[in-house]
HTML snippet that shows the backbone in 3Dmol.js (N, CA, C, O; Angstrom):
<script src="https://3Dmol.org/build/3Dmol-min.js"></script>
<div id="view" style="width:600px;height:400px;position:relative"></div>
<script>
const pdb = `
ATOM      1  N   HIS A   1       0.785  -1.193  -0.250  1.00  0.00           N
ATOM      2  CA  HIS A   1       0.102   0.234  -0.208  1.00  0.00           C
ATOM      3  C   HIS A   1       0.712   1.015   0.107  1.00  0.00           C
ATOM      4  O   HIS A   1       1.557   0.913   0.996  1.00  0.00           O
ATOM      5  N   SER A   2       0.389   2.312  -0.717  1.00  0.00           N
ATOM      6  CA  SER A   2       1.571   3.392  -1.025  1.00  0.00           C
ATOM      7  C   SER A   2       0.760   4.737  -0.433  1.00  0.00           C
ATOM      8  O   SER A   2      -0.403   5.068  -0.660  1.00  0.00           O
ATOM      9  N   GLU A   3       1.720   5.369   0.361  1.00  0.00           N
ATOM     10  CA  GLU A   3       1.377   6.920   0.949  1.00  0.00           C
ATOM     11  C   GLU A   3       1.404   7.888   0.440  1.00  0.00           C
ATOM     12  O   GLU A   3       1.056   8.983   0.883  1.00  0.00           O
ATOM     13  N   VAL A   4       2.025   7.499  -1.060  1.00  0.00           N
ATOM     14  CA  VAL A   4       2.347   8.655  -1.814  1.00  0.00           C
ATOM     15  C   VAL A   4       1.108   9.298  -2.632  1.00  0.00           C
ATOM     16  O   VAL A   4       0.177   8.523  -2.855  1.00  0.00           O
ATOM     17  N   ARG A   5       1.016  10.327  -2.999  1.00  0.00           N
ATOM     18  CA  ARG A   5      -0.016  11.182  -3.717  1.00  0.00           C
ATOM     19  C   ARG A   5      -0.117  10.423  -5.048  1.00  0.00           C
ATOM     20  O   ARG A   5       0.914  10.331  -5.714  1.00  0.00           O
ATOM     21  N   THR A   6      -1.104   9.941  -5.446  1.00  0.00           N
ATOM     22  CA  THR A   6      -1.161   9.071  -6.849  1.00  0.00           C
ATOM     23  C   THR A   6      -2.145   9.674  -7.476  1.00  0.00           C
ATOM     24  O   THR A   6      -3.113  10.116  -6.858  1.00  0.00           O
ATOM     25  N   LEU A   7      -2.017   9.767  -8.804  1.00  0.00           N
ATOM     26  CA  LEU A   7      -3.424  10.252  -9.812  1.00  0.00           C
ATOM     27  C   LEU A   7      -3.453   8.820 -10.673  1.00  0.00           C
ATOM     28  O   LEU A   7      -2.545   8.117 -11.117  1.00  0.00           O
ATOM     29  N   PHE A   8      -4.803   8.716 -10.706  1.00  0.00           N
ATOM     30  CA  PHE A   8      -5.560   7.862 -11.761  1.00  0.00           C
ATOM     31  C   PHE A   8      -6.268   8.262 -13.138  1.00  0.00           C
ATOM     32  O   PHE A   8      -7.464   8.534 -13.043  1.00  0.00           O
ATOM     33  N   VAL A   9      -5.795   8.319 -14.166  1.00  0.00           N
ATOM     34  CA  VAL A   9      -6.460   8.693 -15.349  1.00  0.00           C
ATOM     35  C   VAL A   9      -7.027   7.753 -15.874  1.00  0.00           C
ATOM     36  O   VAL A   9      -6.464   6.681 -16.094  1.00  0.00           O
ATOM     37  N   ARG A  10      -8.597   8.079 -16.244  1.00  0.00           N
ATOM     38  CA  ARG A  10      -9.287   7.079 -16.942  1.00  0.00           C
ATOM     39  C   ARG A  10      -9.846   7.654 -18.334  1.00  0.00           C
ATOM     40  O   ARG A  10      -9.644   8.849 -18.551  1.00  0.00           O
ATOM     41  N   GLY A  11     -10.435   7.003 -19.157  1.00  0.00           N
ATOM     42  CA  GLY A  11     -11.066   7.483 -20.239  1.00  0.00           C
ATOM     43  C   GLY A  11     -12.485   7.120 -20.078  1.00  0.00           C
ATOM     44  O   GLY A  11     -12.771   5.954 -19.809  1.00  0.00           O
ATOM     45  N   GLU A  12     -13.275   7.897 -20.199  1.00  0.00           N
ATOM     46  CA  GLU A  12     -14.624   7.519 -20.186  1.00  0.00           C
ATOM     47  C   GLU A  12     -15.553   6.140 -21.017  1.00  0.00           C
ATOM     48  O   GLU A  12     -16.562   5.522 -20.677  1.00  0.00           O
ATOM     49  N   ASN A  13     -14.624   6.046 -22.268  1.00  0.00           N
ATOM     50  CA  ASN A  13     -15.132   4.856 -22.703  1.00  0.00           C
ATOM     51  C   ASN A  13     -14.282   3.548 -22.491  1.00  0.00           C
ATOM     52  O   ASN A  13     -14.297   2.566 -23.233  1.00  0.00           O
ATOM     53  N   SER A  14     -13.463   3.726 -21.232  1.00  0.00           N
ATOM     54  CA  SER A  14     -12.557   2.547 -20.948  1.00  0.00           C
ATOM     55  C   SER A  14     -13.549   1.735 -20.144  1.00  0.00           C
ATOM     56  O   SER A  14     -14.527   2.299 -19.655  1.00  0.00           O
ATOM     57  N   ASP A  15     -13.299   0.150 -19.946  1.00  0.00           N
ATOM     58  CA  ASP A  15     -14.106  -0.102 -19.113  1.00  0.00           C
ATOM     59  C   ASP A  15     -12.688  -0.688 -18.081  1.00  0.00           C
ATOM     60  O   ASP A  15     -12.925  -1.653 -17.354  1.00  0.00           O
ATOM     61  N   TYR A  16     -11.511  -0.185 -18.062  1.00  0.00           N
ATOM     62  CA  TYR A  16     -10.327  -0.736 -17.331  1.00  0.00           C
ATOM     63  C   TYR A  16     -10.497  -0.050 -15.717  1.00  0.00           C
ATOM     64  O   TYR A  16     -10.154  -0.829 -14.828  1.00  0.00           O
ATOM     65  N   ILE A  17     -10.799   0.790 -15.434  1.00  0.00           N
ATOM     66  CA  ILE A  17     -10.894   1.361 -14.114  1.00  0.00           C
ATOM     67  C   ILE A  17     -12.317   1.773 -13.895  1.00  0.00           C
ATOM     68  O   ILE A  17     -12.773   2.809 -14.380  1.00  0.00           O
ATOM     69  N   LEU A  18     -13.038   0.913 -13.129  1.00  0.00           N
ATOM     70  CA  LEU A  18     -14.805   1.161 -12.832  1.00  0.00           C
ATOM     71  C   LEU A  18     -14.680   1.436 -11.640  1.00  0.00           C
ATOM     72  O   LEU A  18     -13.797   1.116 -10.844  1.00  0.00           O
ATOM     73  N   PRO A  19     -15.915   2.264 -11.472  1.00  0.00           N
ATOM     74  CA  PRO A  19     -16.182   2.636  -9.609  1.00  0.00           C
ATOM     75  C   PRO A  19     -16.511   1.485  -9.185  1.00  0.00           C
ATOM     76  O   PRO A  19     -16.817   1.656  -8.005  1.00  0.00           O
ATOM     77  N   LYS A  20     -16.663   0.110  -9.523  1.00  0.00           N
ATOM     78  CA  LYS A  20     -16.764  -0.789  -8.345  1.00  0.00           C
ATOM     79  C   LYS A  20     -15.198  -1.222  -7.910  1.00  0.00           C
ATOM     80  O   LYS A  20     -15.193  -2.051  -6.999  1.00  0.00           O
ATOM     81  N   HIS A  21     -14.009  -0.862  -8.339  1.00  0.00           N
ATOM     82  CA  HIS A  21     -12.830  -0.915  -8.283  1.00  0.00           C
ATOM     83  C   HIS A  21     -12.166   0.073  -7.193  1.00  0.00           C
ATOM     84  O   HIS A  21     -11.013  -0.076  -6.790  1.00  0.00           O
ATOM     85  N   GLU A  22     -13.112   1.191  -6.728  1.00  0.00           N
ATOM     86  CA  GLU A  22     -12.405   2.182  -5.936  1.00  0.00           C
ATOM     87  C   GLU A  22     -12.526   1.881  -4.778  1.00  0.00           C
ATOM     88  O   GLU A  22     -11.840   2.610  -4.062  1.00  0.00           O
ATOM     89  N   SER A  23     -13.236   0.938  -4.102  1.00  0.00           N
ATOM     90  CA  SER A  23     -12.280   0.641  -2.612  1.00  0.00           C
ATOM     91  C   SER A  23     -11.336  -0.239  -2.603  1.00  0.00           C
ATOM     92  O   SER A  23     -10.632  -0.276  -1.593  1.00  0.00           O
ATOM     93  N   ASP A  24     -11.100  -1.046  -3.552  1.00  0.00           N
ATOM     94  CA  ASP A  24      -9.726  -1.706  -3.973  1.00  0.00           C
ATOM     95  C   ASP A  24      -8.670  -0.494  -4.035  1.00  0.00           C
ATOM     96  O   ASP A  24      -7.799  -0.354  -3.176  1.00  0.00           O
ATOM     97  N   ARG A  25      -8.792   0.168  -4.878  1.00  0.00           N
ATOM     98  CA  ARG A  25      -7.812   1.493  -5.172  1.00  0.00           C
ATOM     99  C   ARG A  25      -7.707   2.140  -4.021  1.00  0.00           C
ATOM    100  O   ARG A  25      -6.525   2.273  -3.705  1.00  0.00           O
ATOM    101  N   LEU A  26      -8.537   2.648  -3.182  1.00  0.00           N
ATOM    102  CA  LEU A  26      -8.466   3.184  -2.256  1.00  0.00           C
ATOM    103  C   LEU A  26      -7.655   2.699  -0.929  1.00  0.00           C
ATOM    104  O   LEU A  26      -7.085   3.421  -0.111  1.00  0.00           O
ATOM    105  N   SER A  27      -7.789   0.866  -0.941  1.00  0.00           N
ATOM    106  CA  SER A  27      -6.952   0.268  -0.108  1.00  0.00           C
ATOM    107  C   SER A  27      -5.776   0.358  -0.284  1.00  0.00           C
ATOM    108  O   SER A  27      -5.106   0.724   0.681  1.00  0.00           O
ATOM    109  N   TYR A  28      -5.115   0.071  -1.526  1.00  0.00           N
ATOM    110  CA  TYR A  28      -3.678   0.236  -1.921  1.00  0.00           C
ATOM    111  C   TYR A  28      -3.166   1.544  -2.063  1.00  0.00           C
ATOM    112  O   TYR A  28      -1.973   1.709  -1.810  1.00  0.00           O
ATOM    113  N   PHE A  29      -3.952   2.640  -2.473  1.00  0.00           N
ATOM    114  CA  PHE A  29      -3.420   3.880  -2.345  1.00  0.00           C
ATOM    115  C   PHE A  29      -4.537   4.956  -1.835  1.00  0.00           C
ATOM    116  O   PHE A  29      -5.471   5.483  -2.439  1.00  0.00           O
ATOM    117  N   PRO A  30      -4.245   5.034  -0.977  1.00  0.00           N
ATOM    118  CA  PRO A  30      -5.246   5.970   0.294  1.00  0.00           C
ATOM    119  C   PRO A  30      -5.091   7.066   0.180  1.00  0.00           C
ATOM    120  O   PRO A  30      -5.704   7.707   1.034  1.00  0.00           O
ATOM    121  N   LYS A  31      -4.231   7.960  -0.873  1.00  0.00           N
ATOM    122  CA  LYS A  31      -3.956   9.175  -1.136  1.00  0.00           C
ATOM    123  C   LYS A  31      -4.053   9.507  -2.663  1.00  0.00           C
ATOM    124  O   LYS A  31      -3.343  10.332  -3.239  1.00  0.00           O
ATOM    125  N   SER A  32      -4.946   8.813  -3.183  1.00  0.00           N
ATOM    126  CA  SER A  32      -5.279   8.515  -4.458  1.00  0.00           C
ATOM    127  C   SER A  32      -6.275   9.399  -5.267  1.00  0.00           C
ATOM    128  O   SER A  32      -7.298   9.615  -4.618  1.00  0.00           O
ATOM    129  N   SER A  33      -6.262   9.910  -6.373  1.00  0.00           N
ATOM    130  CA  SER A  33      -7.582  10.495  -6.633  1.00  0.00           C
ATOM    131  C   SER A  33      -7.524  10.100  -8.273  1.00  0.00           C
ATOM    132  O   SER A  33      -6.503   9.682  -8.818  1.00  0.00           O
ATOM    133  N   ILE A  34      -8.853  10.318  -8.975  1.00  0.00           N
ATOM    134  CA  ILE A  34      -9.019   9.693  -9.995  1.00  0.00           C
ATOM    135  C   ILE A  34      -9.679  10.904 -10.956  1.00  0.00           C
ATOM    136  O   ILE A  34     -10.338  11.851 -10.528  1.00  0.00           O
ATOM    137  N   VAL A  35      -9.333  10.634 -12.385  1.00  0.00           N
ATOM    138  CA  VAL A  35      -9.951  11.631 -13.442  1.00  0.00           C
ATOM    139  C   VAL A  35     -10.155  10.759 -14.188  1.00  0.00           C
ATOM    140  O   VAL A  35      -9.468   9.751 -14.355  1.00  0.00           O
ATOM    141  N   THR A  36     -11.563  11.194 -14.952  1.00  0.00           N
ATOM    142  CA  THR A  36     -12.084  10.605 -16.225  1.00  0.00           C
ATOM    143  C   THR A  36     -12.066  11.637 -17.381  1.00  0.00           C
ATOM    144  O   THR A  36     -12.648  12.719 -17.299  1.00  0.00           O
ATOM    145  N   ILE A  37     -11.520  11.324 -18.216  1.00  0.00           N
ATOM    146  CA  ILE A  37     -11.345  12.483 -19.427  1.00  0.00           C
ATOM    147  C   ILE A  37     -12.604  11.889 -20.279  1.00  0.00           C
ATOM    148  O   ILE A  37     -12.674  10.660 -20.245  1.00  0.00           O
ATOM    149  N   ASP A  38     -13.601  12.555 -21.034  1.00  0.00           N
ATOM    150  CA  ASP A  38     -14.211  12.527 -21.900  1.00  0.00           C
ATOM    151  C   ASP A  38     -13.830  12.172 -22.932  1.00  0.00           C
ATOM    152  O   ASP A  38     -12.634  12.267 -23.208  1.00  0.00           O
ATOM    153  N   ASN A  39     -14.762  11.644 -23.832  1.00  0.00           N
ATOM    154  CA  ASN A  39     -14.301  11.141 -25.332  1.00  0.00           C
ATOM    155  C   ASN A  39     -13.062  10.349 -25.571  1.00  0.00           C
ATOM    156  O   ASN A  39     -12.382  10.340 -26.597  1.00  0.00           O
ATOM    157  N   ALA A  40     -12.821   9.508 -24.170  1.00  0.00           N
ATOM    158  CA  ALA A  40     -11.761   8.905 -24.494  1.00  0.00           C
ATOM    159  C   ALA A  40     -11.882   7.257 -24.272  1.00  0.00           C
ATOM    160  O   ALA A  40     -12.890   6.838 -23.703  1.00  0.00           O
ATOM    161  N   GLY A  41     -10.876   6.337 -24.712  1.00  0.00           N
ATOM    162  CA  GLY A  41     -10.969   4.839 -24.248  1.00  0.00           C
ATOM    163  C   GLY A  41      -9.739   4.799 -23.590  1.00  0.00           C
ATOM    164  O   GLY A  41      -9.383   5.843 -23.043  1.00  0.00           O
ATOM    165  N   HIS A  42      -8.982   3.781 -23.522  1.00  0.00           N
ATOM    166  CA  HIS A  42      -7.604   3.520 -23.127  1.00  0.00           C
ATOM    167  C   HIS A  42      -6.641   4.099 -23.596  1.00  0.00           C
ATOM    168  O   HIS A  42      -5.630   4.306 -22.926  1.00  0.00           O
ATOM    169  N   TRP A  43      -6.766   4.450 -24.765  1.00  0.00           N
ATOM    170  CA  TRP A  43      -5.634   5.232 -25.046  1.00  0.00           C
ATOM    171  C   TRP A  43      -5.492   6.807 -25.027  1.00  0.00           C
ATOM    172  O   TRP A  43      -5.241   7.491 -26.019  1.00  0.00           O
ATOM    173  N   LEU A  44      -5.676   7.238 -23.846  1.00  0.00           N
ATOM    174  CA  LEU A  44      -5.812   8.874 -23.804  1.00  0.00           C
ATOM    175  C   LEU A  44      -5.157   9.452 -24.311  1.00  0.00           C
ATOM    176  O   LEU A  44      -5.507  10.531 -24.790  1.00  0.00           O
ATOM    177  N   HIS A  45      -3.971   8.995 -24.415  1.00  0.00           N
ATOM    178  CA  HIS A  45      -2.519   9.864 -24.834  1.00  0.00           C
ATOM    179  C   HIS A  45      -2.893  10.157 -26.610  1.00  0.00           C
ATOM    180  O   HIS A  45      -2.491  11.072 -27.329  1.00  0.00           O
ATOM    181  N   MET A  46      -3.746   9.075 -26.916  1.00  0.00           N
ATOM    182  CA  MET A  46      -3.545   9.013 -28.655  1.00  0.00           C
ATOM    183  C   MET A  46      -5.077  10.167 -28.913  1.00  0.00           C
ATOM    184  O   MET A  46      -5.142  11.077 -29.739  1.00  0.00           O
ATOM    185  N   GLU A  47      -5.918   9.843 -28.149  1.00  0.00           N
ATOM    186  CA  GLU A  47      -7.197  10.115 -28.235  1.00  0.00           C
ATOM    187  C   GLU A  47      -7.841  11.404 -27.839  1.00  0.00           C
ATOM    188  O   GLU A  47      -8.896  11.872 -28.267  1.00  0.00           O
ATOM    189  N   GLN A  48      -6.902  11.968 -26.815  1.00  0.00           N
ATOM    190  CA  GLN A  48      -7.525  13.439 -26.301  1.00  0.00           C
ATOM    191  C   GLN A  48      -5.921  13.955 -25.619  1.00  0.00           C
ATOM    192  O   GLN A  48      -5.883  14.299 -24.438  1.00  0.00           O
ATOM    193  N   PRO A  49      -5.003  13.965 -26.235  1.00  0.00           N
ATOM    194  CA  PRO A  49      -3.521  14.114 -25.995  1.00  0.00           C
ATOM    195  C   PRO A  49      -3.905  15.720 -25.228  1.00  0.00           C
ATOM    196  O   PRO A  49      -3.915  15.766 -23.998  1.00  0.00           O
ATOM    197  N   LYS A  50      -4.114  16.584 -25.783  1.00  0.00           N
ATOM    198  CA  LYS A  50      -4.623  17.809 -24.843  1.00  0.00           C
ATOM    199  C   LYS A  50      -4.990  18.100 -23.606  1.00  0.00           C
ATOM    200  O   LYS A  50      -4.516  18.877 -22.777  1.00  0.00           O
ATOM    201  N   LYS A  51      -6.266  17.082 -23.575  1.00  0.00           N
ATOM    202  CA  LYS A  51      -6.900  16.923 -22.221  1.00  0.00           C
ATOM    203  C   LYS A  51      -6.009  16.350 -21.156  1.00  0.00           C
ATOM    204  O   LYS A  51      -5.893  16.698 -19.981  1.00  0.00           O
ATOM    205  N   LEU A  52      -5.278  15.193 -21.967  1.00  0.00           N
ATOM    206  CA  LEU A  52      -4.317  14.656 -20.625  1.00  0.00           C
ATOM    207  C   LEU A  52      -3.161  15.214 -20.128  1.00  0.00           C
ATOM    208  O   LEU A  52      -2.628  15.093 -19.024  1.00  0.00           O
ATOM    209  N   LEU A  53      -2.774  16.004 -21.356  1.00  0.00           N
ATOM    210  CA  LEU A  53      -1.632  16.979 -20.580  1.00  0.00           C
ATOM    211  C   LEU A  53      -2.134  18.058 -19.741  1.00  0.00           C
ATOM    212  O   LEU A  53      -1.205  18.619 -19.159  1.00  0.00           O
ATOM    213  N   MET A  54      -3.092  18.465 -19.520  1.00  0.00           N
ATOM    214  CA  MET A  54      -3.559  19.311 -18.966  1.00  0.00           C
ATOM    215  C   MET A  54      -4.041  18.941 -17.395  1.00  0.00           C
ATOM    216  O   MET A  54      -3.918  19.738 -16.465  1.00  0.00           O
ATOM    217  N   VAL A  55      -4.708  17.362 -17.243  1.00  0.00           N
ATOM    218  CA  VAL A  55      -4.794  17.098 -16.327  1.00  0.00           C
ATOM    219  C   VAL A  55      -3.348  16.147 -15.359  1.00  0.00           C
ATOM    220  O   VAL A  55      -3.387  15.594 -14.259  1.00  0.00           O
ATOM    221  N   LEU A  56      -2.479  16.263 -16.115  1.00  0.00           N
ATOM    222  CA  LEU A  56      -1.196  15.898 -15.524  1.00  0.00           C
ATOM    223  C   LEU A  56      -0.366  17.174 -15.238  1.00  0.00           C
ATOM    224  O   LEU A  56       0.626  17.109 -14.511  1.00  0.00           O
ATOM    225  N   SER A  57      -0.728  18.217 -15.752  1.00  0.00           N
ATOM    226  CA  SER A  57       0.128  19.335 -15.407  1.00  0.00           C
ATOM    227  C   SER A  57      -0.462  19.802 -14.309  1.00  0.00           C
ATOM    228  O   SER A  57       0.254  20.436 -13.533  1.00  0.00           O
ATOM    229  N   THR A  58      -1.631  19.646 -14.034  1.00  0.00           N
ATOM    230  CA  THR A  58      -2.520  20.525 -13.039  1.00  0.00           C
ATOM    231  C   THR A  58      -1.841  19.400 -11.960  1.00  0.00           C
ATOM    232  O   THR A  58      -1.182  19.937 -11.069  1.00  0.00           O
ATOM    233  N   PHE A  59      -1.903  17.987 -11.913  1.00  0.00           N
ATOM    234  CA  PHE A  59      -1.650  17.220 -10.800  1.00  0.00           C
ATOM    235  C   PHE A  59      -0.051  17.365 -10.426  1.00  0.00           C
ATOM    236  O   PHE A  59       0.412  16.974  -9.354  1.00  0.00           O
ATOM    237  N   LEU A  60       0.647  17.925 -11.371  1.00  0.00           N
ATOM    238  CA  LEU A  60       2.202  18.124 -11.253  1.00  0.00           C
ATOM    239  C   LEU A  60       2.399  19.209 -10.675  1.00  0.00           C
ATOM    240  O   LEU A  60       3.371  19.230  -9.920  1.00  0.00           O
ATOM    241  N   GLY A  61       1.609  20.422 -10.806  1.00  0.00           N
ATOM    242  CA  GLY A  61       1.664  21.503 -10.319  1.00  0.00           C
ATOM    243  C   GLY A  61       2.551  22.656 -11.073  1.00  0.00           C
ATOM    244  O   GLY A  61       3.334  23.468 -10.580  1.00  0.00           O
ATOM    245  N   ARG A  62       2.117  22.430 -12.590  1.00  0.00           N
ATOM    246  CA  ARG A  62       2.910  23.123 -13.453  1.00  0.00           C
ATOM    247  C   ARG A  62       1.839  23.895 -14.474  1.00  0.00           C
ATOM    248  O   ARG A  62       2.259  24.614 -15.380  1.00  0.00           O
TER     249      ARG A  62
END
`;
const viewer = $3Dmol.createViewer("view");
viewer.addModel(pdb, "pdb");
viewer.setStyle({}, {cartoon: {color: "spectrum"}});
viewer.zoomTo();
viewer.render();
</script>
């Protein structure tokens, strides 16, 4: 289990990280947050690169 701040980013059309997994995610990563990017599947970096960059930049404080 990790005590570091962790960001999970998912595409709204992806079935990889689902709401039913939230309790498991929080048990392993209690300081985690999750962001969903609209109009994207599992390949966020290809489908919505600008939105992904904005999310990552915000998380990293840049």
